[in-house]
C-alpha positions, 0 to 999 in steps of 0.5 A: 981169661984163664987157660981152663976157661979158654979150653972150655970156650974152645971146646964149646965153639968146636961143638957148635961148629961141628953141629952146624956142619952136620945140620948143613950136611943134612939139609944139603942131602934133603935138598938133593933128595927133594930135587930127585923126588920132584923128578919122580913126583908123578910116580910118588903121586900115583903111589899115594893115590893107589888106595883111592884108585883100588877102592874105586875100581873094586866098586866098579865106579867111575871117579876122578881126582880134580883140581880147581886152581891153576897152580894147585897141581904144581903145588901138590907135586911140590908137596909130594916131593917134599914129603917123600924127601923128608921121609927118605932123609929122616934116617940121615938126620938121626945118623948125624945126631947120633954121630954128634952125641956118640963121642961124648957117651960111655960105651954102656950109654951108646949100647942103651941108646942105639936100640932107640935109634933103630926103633924110631924109624922102624916104628914110623914106617910101621905107622905109615904102612898101617895108614896106607894098607889098612886105614885109608882103604877102609876110610875111603870105602866108608866115605864112598858108602854115602854116595847115592844114585840118581832117582826120579826127581832127585840127583845123584850124590857123588864124590869129586875129591880134590887132588890137594885135599886127598894127598894132604889127608893121606900125608897128614895121616902117615905123619900122625901115625908115624909120630904117634907110634913113637910112644914106646920110645918116648916112654922107655926113655923117660923110664931110663932117666927116672921120670916114670916107672911101670907102676906109674904107667899102670895106675894111669892107664884109664887116663891114658885111654881117654887122652889117646882117644882125644888125640886120635880125634884131633889128628884124624878126620871126623870118622870112626874108622881112622880114629879107632884105627889110630887109638887101638894101636896106640893102646897096644903100644902103651901096654907094650911100653909097660912091659918094656919099662918093667924089663928096663927096671929089672935090668937096672936092678940086676946091674945094680 
């Protein structure tokens, strides 16, 4: 093996060793945060249940959340703790990735990528807040509207929501909205590497509308509120992406 091949091999092994070390650090941090979140899992549970509680109290209803298996509550707390730990530790994962790739980038490349690292968690949080403060309260009121009171000769129809199902729903929606809100970041990155341009996005707008509503139907429960609640922000973000890509094109033309 020549000296150049040895240097390349050593550099490659060194990069793999550094990547492994950063991944291990990230997972150790995730485990530590998971243990802390499990200690406070009851508080996290109450926070996630608050939209349901508010909807019940606002309508002066007497409702509860139930579990039907002996181990269901325990597994629910584990799930809640892992969800919170993943949410908290995701910026650490992004930071470790940035520290790994940053030494190999030029100064202008670092300046180009840094806004995306900042925008990614902010957009994810924005999507999660939209679910928690707007979509879930509206969806819960929509589902509660199908309850009926007891009449002579009939029985009442009341919601008896399961803890596991409710928490799975709200956590799934937070993740779905958070990931969907990464659309401007993805499209901007594709524009920077020359895969798409603003004209391409404009001419495909009608197809994107159909795709967005189809994705919203898959990621959300079968009700119009959550589907429209996901589709409309995505359409706005798509339009914003067109302006962002156009701005990137103008800047590249000026630099050229």
